[in-house]
VMD Tcl script that draws the C-alpha trace (Angstrom):
set ca {
  {0.00 0.00 0.00}
  {1.34 3.43 -0.97}
  {1.85 6.04 1.73}
  {-0.09 9.25 1.09}
  {1.58 12.51 2.11}
  {-0.67 14.90 4.04}
  {-0.05 18.64 3.60}
  {-2.20 21.21 5.39}
  {-1.19 24.42 3.66}
  {-2.55 27.95 4.06}
  {-5.24 27.71 1.37}
  {-5.57 23.99 0.66}
  {-5.08 20.54 2.11}
  {-3.72 17.67 0.05}
  {-3.57 13.95 0.66}
  {-1.29 12.39 -1.92}
  {-2.06 13.34 -5.48}
  {-5.69 12.20 -5.39}
  {-7.35 14.71 -3.09}
  {-7.16 18.47 -2.70}
  {-9.47 20.19 -0.26}
  {-10.03 23.83 -1.15}
  {-9.51 24.74 2.49}
  {-6.39 25.21 4.55}
  {-5.29 26.44 7.95}
  {-5.42 30.12 6.92}
  {-8.90 29.70 5.43}
  {-10.17 28.49 8.80}
  {-8.06 30.82 10.93}
  {-9.71 33.85 9.32}
  {-12.91 32.80 11.06}
  {-11.27 32.77 14.51}
  {-11.43 36.10 16.37}
  {-8.77 34.97 18.82}
  {-6.31 32.11 19.34}
  {-8.81 30.20 21.51}
  {-11.71 29.76 19.03}
  {-15.24 29.97 20.41}
  {-17.52 26.91 20.21}
  {-19.44 28.55 17.33}
  {-16.21 29.33 15.45}
  {-15.12 25.70 15.88}
  {-18.50 24.39 14.69}
  {-18.31 26.61 11.59}
  {-14.76 25.44 10.89}
  {-15.73 21.78 11.29}
  {-18.68 22.21 8.92}
  {-16.46 23.86 6.29}
  {-13.94 21.00 6.44}
  {-16.69 18.35 6.34}
  {-18.16 19.99 3.22}
  {-14.79 19.85 1.48}
  {-14.18 16.24 2.50}
  {-17.61 15.27 1.14}
  {-16.69 16.94 -2.16}
  {-13.51 14.86 -2.67}
  {-14.41 11.71 -0.70}
  {-14.87 9.47 -3.73}
  {-11.30 10.15 -4.92}
  {-9.69 8.86 -1.71}
  {-9.00 5.21 -0.90}
  {-10.45 3.75 2.30}
  {-8.08 3.66 5.28}
  {-5.09 5.33 3.58}
  {-1.60 5.02 5.05}
  {-0.58 8.61 5.77}
  {2.62 10.46 6.63}
  {3.60 14.10 6.98}
  {6.65 16.18 7.80}
  {4.81 19.39 8.60}
  {6.02 21.24 11.67}
  {2.54 22.27 12.87}
  {1.38 18.64 12.86}
  {4.56 17.75 14.74}
  {3.60 20.43 17.30}
  {0.15 18.82 17.59}
  {1.79 15.44 18.19}
  {3.98 16.93 20.92}
  {0.94 18.65 22.49}
  {-0.78 15.24 22.41}
  {2.02 13.83 24.54}
  {3.80 11.86 21.81}
  {7.52 11.59 22.55}
  {9.70 13.55 20.12}
  {11.54 11.41 17.59}
  {12.44 10.98 13.95}
  {9.13 9.20 13.32}
  {6.26 9.86 15.67}
  {2.95 8.00 15.39}
  {-0.01 10.29 15.93}
  {-3.17 8.25 16.52}
  {-6.70 9.51 16.00}
  {-7.45 9.15 19.73}
  {-4.53 11.46 20.55}
  {-5.81 14.01 18.03}
  {-9.31 13.80 19.54}
  {-7.94 14.30 23.06}
  {-5.90 17.30 21.93}
  {-8.96 18.78 20.24}
  {-10.95 18.31 23.47}
  {-8.22 20.18 25.36}
  {-8.47 23.02 22.83}
  {-12.22 23.34 23.39}
  {-12.22 23.32 27.20}
  {-10.87 25.98 29.55}
  {-8.13 26.57 30.27}
  {-7.44 25.13 26.82}
  {-3.96 24.57 25.45}
  {-1.40 27.11 24.35}
  {-2.22 27.45 20.67}
  {-2.27 30.12 18.02}
  {-4.83 30.33 15.21}
  {-2.66 28.29 12.85}
  {-2.32 25.46 15.39}
  {-6.07 25.50 16.15}
  {-7.07 25.53 12.47}
  {-4.58 22.78 11.56}
  {-5.87 20.67 14.45}
  {-9.48 21.03 13.23}
  {-8.52 19.99 9.68}
  {-6.36 17.11 10.91}
  {-9.12 15.83 13.20}
  {-11.80 15.95 10.53}
  {-9.61 14.41 7.82}
  {-8.58 11.55 10.10}
  {-12.11 10.95 11.36}
  {-13.97 11.10 8.04}
  {-11.34 9.28 5.99}
  {-10.87 6.62 8.67}
  {-7.17 7.27 9.19}
  {-6.18 5.47 12.39}
  {-2.78 7.14 12.66}
  {-0.32 9.36 10.85}
  {3.45 9.00 10.77}
  {4.96 12.38 11.62}
  {8.44 12.43 10.13}
  {11.27 14.69 11.28}
  {12.39 17.02 8.50}
}
mol new
graphics top color blue
foreach p $ca { graphics top sphere $p radius 0.5 }
foreach p [lrange $ca 0 end-1] q [lrange $ca 1 end] { graphics top cylinder $p $q radius 0.2 }
display resetview
């Protein structure tokens, strides 16, 4: 099985060459008035990502094997309690727990980019049934 590379860029998100979501961290971050997004801002961001995933869903294989070398996703893995290393395994449960920490006071130290990337990562993993992502050291 071929490993798909996940890239969450400012204006788009790609998973291998098959899927390109017309939404990125900057797209979502524009809807956040502050670094700690409100529940409504998070709901709107989740809905936007879900709409994009639905648009490209048929072009993505079930249960893809995914890797990334993006620094913001590495920061999410570290915030999730994954030990730093050359290849970190970020499981969906860890992403969900980190998202929960973002949504509940006192929250976690995060800027808009981190929060938006976390929302996209969570929704992509959940809806595309990605159990874990290999986070590679650049």
